N, C-alpha and C positions, 0 to 999 in steps of 0.2 A: 313864780306867781306874783311877785311884787309888781310886775308889769301890768297886771290886770287892774290894780287899784289906782293906777295913774288916770284911769277913766272914771273913777268913782264920782257920783253925783250926776252922771248923765244917763239918759235912757238909751237902751239899745238902739243903735243905728246901723242898718244893714251895710251902708257904705263904709262905715268905720270898721265893723266886724270883719268885712271881707279883706281888710288889710292886715289882719292878724295872723299871717302865715308864720309858722315856727320853723326856723332854720337851725335847730339844735344840731351841732356838728356830728355827734356820735350817731344819732338817729339817721341823719342824712347819709352818712358814710355807709351804715349798714344797709339802708335801702338801695343805694347805688351799687353796693357790692353784690347784693343778692340778685338784682336784675342783670348786672353785668356778667356774673358767673353763669347764670341760667342762659343768657343769650349766647355767650361764648361756647358753653358746652353744647347747646342745641345746634349751633352752626357747625361745630366739629362733628357731632353725631350725624347730622344730615348730610354733610360732605362725604362721610364714610359709608352710610347706609342708604342714603337717598332721602329726599324731602318727604316728610310724613311717616318715615319709618322709625320705630322705637318710640317716638313721641309724635302723636298725631297733631295736625294743625289746630284742631279745636282744643286740644289739651294745652298747647302753647298759648292759645288765646285765653284760656281759663287762668293760667298762671299770670298773664299780663293783667287781666281784670282784677285778680286778687291783689297783685302788687299795687295797682292804682287805688284799690280800696284801703290798703295800708297807708298810702300817701294821704288820702282823705282823713283817715283816723288820726294819724300821727303828726302831720305837717300842716294840714289845712287849718283855717280858723276854727274848725270844730274842736281842735285840741285846746286852744286858748279859751274858747267859750265854755268848755267843760270845767274850768276852774271857777266859773261864776254861776253857771246853771247846772243843777244836778241832772236835769233832763238832757242837756247836751252831753254831759259826761256819760250818761246811760246810752245815748245814741252812739257815742264813740265806741263803747264796749261792744255793742251789738254789731257794729260794722266789723270789728276785729273777729268776733266769734262766728257770726252767721254769714258774712260775705267774704272777707279776706281769707280766713282759714280754709273753708271748703273749696273755694275757687283755686287756691294755690295747691291744695292737695290733689284736686282733679288734674292739675298741670303736671303731676308726677315729677316733682323737682329733683329727686335723688339722682336719677340717671343723668340729666344735663349737668348737675353740679359735679358729679364724678368725672364726666367727660371734660369739664373745664380744667381739671387738675392735670399736672404733668403726668406722663405715662407711668413712671415708677411709683408715684404717690397713688395714682389710680389703681394700679395693680395691687399695691399693699392694702389699700382700703378694701378691694375686692376680696383679698385673702382673709382679712379680719371679718368681713361681713359673712363669709362662709364658714367661719370657725364655729364649732358646736356651741361653745359658751356664749358667743354673741347671738347666734340664732335662737338659743334658749332664752336669753335675756330679752331680745326683741319680741319674741312670741309672747312672753309673759307681760311685757310692758304694753303691748298693743292688744291684749285680750279684751274682748268687748266689755266685760264687767269691770276690768281694771280702768280702762279709759273713761267709762261711765262714772265711776267713783271719783277718779282724779279730777275730771272736769266739774263734777257736782261740788266737790270740796272747794275747788278754786272759786267757784261762783258764790257759794254761801259764805265761806270764810272771809273773803275780801269785802263782803257787804256788812260785816260786823262794824258797828259805829267807830270803835277805836281805830281799827285798821283803815277803814275807808277814809276817815278824816285825816289820818296821817299821810295819805297819798297826796293830799292837797297842800301840805306844808313841806314835804320832802320829795325832791325830784327823783332821788334814787328809789324810794319806796313806790313812787308813782310808776316809774319804769318797770320795777319788779312786778307790780300788779298787771300792767299791760302785757308783759312777757308771759306771765303765768296764764292769763286768759288766752292769749294767742296760742301758746304751745300746747296747753291742755286741750283746746278746741281742735288744733291741727292733729294731735294724736287721736282724738275722738273721731274726727271725720276720716282720717286715714284708716283707722281700724274698721270703720263701718263701710267705707267705699272699696278699699283694697284688701281688707283682711279676709280671713277664712273662717267660716262658721260651721264647717262640716255639713251635715245633711240639712240643717236649717237654712243655709244659704243667706240671701239677703233678707229673709224673713226676720232673722234675729236683729239685723240692723234697723228694720222698721220698728221693732219693739223698743229698742234702746233710744231711738229718736223720739218716739212717743213719750217714753218715760222722762227723758230730758226736758221735753217741752212742758210736761206736767209740773216737774219740780221748779223749773225756772218761772213758769206761769204762776205758781203759788207764791214765789218770792215777789213777783211783780204785783200780784193782787194784795199781798200784805203791805207793800209800799203804797199802793193806791188808796187803800181804805184805812191806813194808819191815822189815828186821831191827833198824833203829835209828830214833830220832826224826828227823824232817825239821826240826822246829821246836822246838829245845831250850827256847825261851822258855816253852812250856807245861809244862815239867817241874815247876817249883815251883807253878804255878797249879792244875794238875789234881791233883797229889799232896796238896795241902792239903784237897782235897775227897774224899779217900779213893778216888781213881780212878787206875789206872795210866796214865801218859801214853801208853805204847805201845798199850794197849787203846783209849784214846780216839782215837788216830790211826787204828787199824784200823776203829773204828766210823765215823769220818769218811770213810775210803776206801770203806767199804761203802755209805754214804749216797750218795756220788757215783757209785758203780758200779751198785748194784742198784736202789734206788727211783728214782733219776734216770733210769736206763736204761729202767725201766718207763714213766715219764712220756714219754720220747722215743718209745717204741714206740706209745703211745696217740696222741700227736700225729702221728707218722708214718702211723699207720693212718687218721687223719682226713684227712690230705693225700692218702693213697692212694685213699680213698673219693671225694674231690673229683676226683682224676685220672680215676677210672673214670666218674664223672658227666660230666666234661668230654669224655671220649672218646665216650660215648654221644650227647651233644649234637652233637658233630662228625659222627658217623655219620648221625644223624637229619637234620642240616642238609644233608649231602652227598646223602642219598637224596631229600630233598624237592627239592633243586635239579635232580637228575637226572630226577625225575618231572616237574618243571615244564618242563624242556627237551624231554622226550618229548612232553608234551601240546602244547607250542607247535609242535614239529616236525610232529606229526600234524595240527594245525589248519592249519598253513601248507601241508602237502601236500594236504590236502583242498580247500583254497581253490584 
């Protein structure tokens, strides 16, 4: 963060800000490793099963889009700007939670990552994943209520003033915050997109998306209408750039409240459409079974 204050005394300049790319070695390594493993596993899978089999083209495109969103959040100038402006920091978090996480989940990364491993390691991982204890653990971890609570706790706890301000002074705590936001969001979206909800189907996912948009919107509204600063650490940082810290906090609250709420609505509508499609398939299946029983009964009666 010391880098940011080398520019103290100047107003924000777009040309200068655009040069603030962060090339932190660990972050860069993990990003390159994730896209490299996905690409290698996908290529091996498609060579074996055929292009578009196992992982569809649009799913691979979703993963690539999510990975690019991670680059924007963690390496682009948005990361450095988040140390000066609370609104930029909030935008960074929303990219992690509402763009990168759901897109990468839609890319179904587990299969390509497994295919990228050596055969013996892949087979051992397959045996572990099919073990009763692991299946039980994963089922409990990705239960809709569990991921809803985990993601909600991550969101609210990290916005406590003491913890949030600590992330601006300690790179390890900052990385831990980003990791918890991304992983809890990834679990949340995985459970809602790929999970199982019994007879409720995707209808349960719509409810949990709505509930999450409500509590995150409440947090955004509290920030927007707060009469004082929640994070005094931004006082000196934003004022040196000619911006009122309270106005910056209000903008951050609006980003969490309005644009993020719109994204939640679109994602919820997508799940609602999937719910309707699922309901139509169930009705069609029920009708076909009833028709089949009628035909079989008529055939038996005629015999």
